[in-house]
C-alpha positions as a Markdown table, in Angstrom:
| # | Residue | x | y | z |
|---|---|---|---|---|
| 1 | Met | -36.4 | 7.6 | 12.0 |
| 2 | Asp | -35.0 | 6.3 | 8.9 |
| 3 | Ala | -32.3 | 8.7 | 9.2 |
| 4 | Leu | -31.3 | 7.6 | 13.1 |
| 5 | Phe | -31.7 | 3.8 | 12.6 |
| 6 | Val | -29.5 | 3.5 | 9.9 |
| 7 | Ser | -27.1 | 6.0 | 10.5 |
| 8 | Thr | -26.9 | 4.1 | 13.8 |
| 9 | Phe | -27.0 | 0.2 | 12.4 |
| 10 | Ala | -24.7 | 1.2 | 9.4 |
| 11 | Val | -22.0 | 2.7 | 11.9 |
| 12 | Ala | -22.3 | 0.0 | 14.9 |
| 13 | Leu | -21.9 | -2.9 | 12.3 |
| 14 | Ala | -18.5 | -0.9 | 10.2 |
| 15 | Glu | -17.0 | 0.0 | 14.0 |
| 16 | Phe | -16.6 | -3.4 | 14.7 |
| 17 | Gly | -12.8 | -4.4 | 14.1 |
| 18 | Asp | -12.0 | -0.7 | 13.1 |
| 19 | Arg | -8.6 | 1.1 | 14.1 |
| 20 | Thr | -10.9 | 3.4 | 16.3 |
| 21 | Gln | -12.4 | 0.2 | 18.0 |
| 22 | Leu | -8.8 | -1.3 | 18.5 |
| 23 | Leu | -7.9 | 2.2 | 19.5 |
| 24 | Ala | -10.6 | 1.6 | 22.3 |
| 25 | Ile | -9.0 | -1.1 | 23.4 |
| 26 | Val | -5.6 | -0.3 | 23.4 |
| 27 | Leu | -6.6 | 3.0 | 25.6 |
| 28 | Ala | -8.6 | 0.7 | 27.6 |
| 29 | Ala | -5.5 | -1.3 | 28.5 |
| 30 | Arg | -3.3 | 1.6 | 28.9 |
| 31 | Phe | -5.2 | 3.6 | 31.2 |
| 32 | Arg | -7.7 | 1.4 | 33.0 |
| 33 | Lys | -10.0 | 4.3 | 33.2 |
| 34 | Pro | -12.9 | 3.3 | 31.3 |
| 35 | Trp | -15.2 | 6.3 | 32.0 |
| 36 | Pro | -12.8 | 9.4 | 31.2 |
| 37 | Ile | -12.1 | 7.0 | 27.9 |
| 38 | Ala | -15.7 | 6.8 | 27.2 |
| 39 | Ala | -16.6 | 10.8 | 27.9 |
| 40 | Gly | -13.5 | 11.1 | 25.4 |
| 41 | Ile | -15.0 | 9.0 | 22.7 |
| 42 | Leu | -18.2 | 10.2 | 22.8 |
| 43 | Val | -17.0 | 14.2 | 22.8 |
| 44 | Ala | -14.7 | 13.7 | 20.1 |
| 45 | Thr | -17.2 | 11.5 | 17.9 |
| 46 | Leu | -20.2 | 14.2 | 18.4 |
| 47 | Ala | -17.6 | 16.8 | 17.4 |
| 48 | Asn | -16.2 | 15.4 | 14.3 |
| 49 | His | -19.8 | 13.2 | 13.1 |
| 50 | Ala | -22.0 | 16.7 | 13.7 |
| 51 | Ala | -19.3 | 18.5 | 11.6 |
| 52 | Ala | -19.4 | 15.4 | 8.8 |
| 53 | Ala | -23.1 | 15.0 | 8.6 |
| 54 | Trp | -23.5 | 18.9 | 8.4 |
| 55 | Val | -21.1 | 18.6 | 5.5 |
| 56 | Gly | -22.8 | 15.5 | 4.0 |
| 57 | Glu | -25.9 | 17.7 | 4.3 |
| 58 | Ile | -24.7 | 20.8 | 2.5 |
| 59 | Ala | -23.2 | 18.9 | -0.3 |
| 60 | Gly | -26.7 | 16.7 | -0.7 |
| 61 | Asp | -28.2 | 20.0 | -1.6 |
| 62 | Phe | -25.5 | 21.1 | -3.9 |
| 63 | Ile | -25.6 | 17.6 | -5.7 |
| 64 | Gly | -29.4 | 17.1 | -5.9 |
| 65 | Glu | -30.9 | 14.4 | -7.9 |
| 66 | Trp | -27.5 | 12.8 | -8.7 |
| 67 | Ala | -27.0 | 12.6 | -4.9 |
| 68 | Arg | -28.9 | 8.7 | -4.8 |
| 69 | Trp | -26.3 | 7.9 | -7.4 |
| 70 | Ile | -23.3 | 9.2 | -5.5 |
| 71 | Val | -24.6 | 7.8 | -2.3 |
| 72 | Gly | -25.3 | 4.1 | -3.8 |
| 73 | Val | -22.0 | 3.6 | -5.7 |
| 74 | Ser | -20.4 | 5.5 | -2.3 |
| 75 | Phe | -21.9 | 2.8 | -0.1 |
| 76 | Ile | -21.5 | -0.3 | -2.3 |
| 77 | Ala | -17.6 | 1.0 | -2.6 |
| 78 | Met | -17.5 | 1.3 | 1.6 |
| 79 | Ala | -18.7 | -2.4 | 1.4 |
| 80 | Val | -15.5 | -3.3 | -0.7 |
| 81 | Trp | -13.3 | -1.0 | 1.6 |
| 82 | Ile | -14.8 | -2.5 | 4.8 |
| 83 | Leu | -13.5 | -5.5 | 4.0 |
| 84 | Ile | -9.8 | -4.6 | 4.0 |
| 85 | Pro | -9.1 | -4.7 | 7.4 |
| 86 | Asp | -7.1 | -1.8 | 9.5 |
| 87 | Lys | -3.6 | -1.7 | 10.4 |
| 88 | Asp | -2.5 | -2.0 | 13.7 |
| 89 | Gly | 0.1 | 0.7 | 15.2 |
| 90 | Asp | 0.4 | 2.7 | 18.3 |
| 91 | Glu | -2.2 | 5.5 | 18.1 |
| 92 | Gly | -1.6 | 6.4 | 22.2 |
| 93 | Gly | 2.2 | 7.4 | 22.5 |
| 94 | Arg | 2.2 | 11.1 | 21.2 |
| 95 | Phe | -0.7 | 12.3 | 23.5 |
| 96 | Ala | -0.3 | 9.5 | 26.4 |
| 97 | Gly | 1.2 | 12.2 | 29.1 |
| 98 | His | -2.2 | 13.9 | 29.2 |
| 99 | Gly | -4.6 | 12.0 | 30.7 |
| 100 | Ala | -7.2 | 9.5 | 29.7 |
| 101 | Phe | -9.9 | 12.1 | 28.4 |
| 102 | Leu | -7.5 | 14.1 | 26.6 |
| 103 | Thr | -6.0 | 11.8 | 24.8 |
| 104 | Thr | -8.7 | 9.8 | 24.3 |
| 105 | Leu | -10.7 | 12.9 | 22.4 |
| 106 | Val | -7.7 | 13.9 | 20.7 |
| 107 | Leu | -6.8 | 10.7 | 19.2 |
| 108 | Phe | -10.3 | 9.7 | 18.4 |
| 109 | Phe | -11.3 | 13.0 | 16.7 |
| 110 | Leu | -8.1 | 12.5 | 14.5 |
| 111 | Val | -7.8 | 8.8 | 13.9 |
| 112 | Glu | -11.8 | 9.6 | 12.6 |
| 113 | Ile | -10.8 | 11.8 | 10.3 |
| 114 | Gly | -11.0 | 9.9 | 6.9 |
| 115 | Asp | -12.3 | 7.2 | 8.0 |
| 116 | Lys | -15.0 | 5.1 | 6.8 |
| 117 | Thr | -17.4 | 5.8 | 9.4 |
| 118 | Gln | -16.8 | 9.5 | 8.9 |
| 119 | Ile | -17.1 | 8.9 | 5.3 |
| 120 | Ala | -20.5 | 7.2 | 6.0 |
| 121 | Thr | -21.6 | 9.8 | 8.1 |
| 122 | Val | -20.9 | 11.9 | 5.2 |
| 123 | Leu | -23.0 | 10.0 | 2.8 |
| 124 | Leu | -25.7 | 9.7 | 5.4 |
| 125 | Gly | -26.0 | 13.1 | 6.1 |
| 126 | Ala | -26.0 | 13.9 | 2.2 |
| 127 | Arg | -28.7 | 10.9 | 1.9 |
| 128 | Tyr | -30.8 | 12.3 | 4.6 |
| 129 | Glu | -30.1 | 15.7 | 4.7 |
| 130 | Ser | -30.7 | 15.7 | 8.7 |
| 131 | Val | -27.5 | 16.6 | 10.7 |
| 132 | Leu | -28.8 | 15.9 | 14.0 |
| 133 | Ala | -30.5 | 12.5 | 13.3 |
| 134 | Val | -27.5 | 11.1 | 11.2 |
| 135 | Ala | -24.6 | 12.8 | 13.9 |
| 136 | Ala | -27.0 | 11.1 | 16.6 |
| 137 | Gly | -27.3 | 7.9 | 14.9 |
| 138 | Thr | -23.5 | 7.7 | 14.1 |
| 139 | Thr | -22.2 | 8.8 | 17.2 |
| 140 | Leu | -24.9 | 6.2 | 18.9 |
| 141 | Gly | -23.2 | 3.6 | 16.7 |
| 142 | Met | -19.8 | 4.4 | 17.3 |
| 143 | Met | -20.6 | 4.4 | 21.3 |
| 144 | Leu | -22.5 | 0.9 | 20.9 |
| 145 | Ala | -19.3 | -0.5 | 19.2 |
| 146 | Asn | -16.6 | 1.2 | 21.2 |
| 147 | Val | -18.0 | 1.4 | 25.2 |
| 148 | Pro | -18.0 | -2.3 | 25.3 |
| 149 | Ala | -14.6 | -2.7 | 24.1 |
| 150 | Val | -13.2 | 0.2 | 26.4 |
| 151 | Trp | -14.8 | -1.7 | 29.5 |
| 152 | Leu | -13.9 | -5.7 | 28.4 |
| 153 | Gly | -10.8 | -4.5 | 26.6 |
| 154 | Glu | -8.2 | -7.0 | 26.8 |
| 155 | Arg | -10.4 | -9.9 | 28.2 |
| 156 | Leu | -12.6 | -9.9 | 25.2 |
| 157 | Ala | -9.3 | -9.0 | 22.1 |
| 158 | Pro | -8.8 | -12.7 | 21.7 |
| 159 | Phe | -12.4 | -13.8 | 20.9 |
| 160 | Ile | -13.8 | -10.8 | 18.9 |
| 161 | Gln | -14.1 | -12.5 | 15.5 |
| 162 | Thr | -13.6 | -9.4 | 13.7 |
| 163 | Asp | -13.7 | -10.9 | 10.2 |
| 164 | Trp | -17.5 | -11.7 | 10.8 |
| 165 | Phe | -18.1 | -8.2 | 12.0 |
| 166 | Arg | -16.3 | -6.8 | 8.7 |
| 167 | Arg | -18.6 | -9.1 | 6.6 |
| 168 | Ala | -21.3 | -8.3 | 8.2 |
| 169 | Ala | -20.7 | -4.7 | 7.9 |
| 170 | Ala | -19.7 | -5.0 | 4.1 |
| 171 | Ala | -23.2 | -6.7 | 3.5 |
| 172 | Ala | -25.2 | -4.0 | 5.2 |
| 173 | Phe | -23.3 | -1.2 | 3.1 |
| 174 | Leu | -23.9 | -3.2 | 0.2 |
| 175 | Ala | -27.7 | -3.4 | 0.9 |
| 176 | Leu | -27.8 | 0.4 | 1.8 |
| 177 | Gly | -25.9 | 1.2 | -1.5 |
| 178 | Leu | -28.5 | -0.9 | -3.8 |
| 179 | Ala | -31.3 | 0.5 | -1.7 |
| 180 | Ala | -30.2 | 4.0 | -2.3 |
| 181 | Leu | -29.9 | 3.4 | -6.1 |
| 182 | Ala | -33.1 | 1.9 | -6.2 |
| 183 | Gly | -34.4 | 4.9 | -4.5 |
| 184 | Leu | -35.5 | 3.1 | -1.1 |
| 185 | Gly | -35.2 | 4.3 | 2.2 |
| 186 | Gly | -35.6 | 8.2 | 1.9 |
């Protein structure tokens, strides 16, 4: 249960104000079809994060005892990285003619590559060595953060305090990094 809970919590916090959440808002405003957009987010995240957790689990087997130190330091670095805001961009242009589901699926999968939540998924896979629990948790975290953005979209955009969420996510990753270095939580 630790892997599922920590994965859900870490990614849900890290996702607030992230470029994929901003992408969800842009897609919702553009297509005004929340169900296909939410389904696209789910399928893209499941595919991307299952692969990332699997890579992490394999890497965890190879790096053995060093995993705790690598994961701990990486989570602390992630805490610093989270404090750097993402840049806005028009990420819907190229696929916009292909419908809400396909556009969301392709864009979310591509935008997640190298994103802090994907890297966190790799690190969590290495830490907990449970592809299923980590992928389920990180996907749940993504859905918890992004589905409300889809439904509330532009109505909430002016009121979301992304700086507060970004700081909370950084604090969470710092705490996870320190716990990993101390050998706690696993």
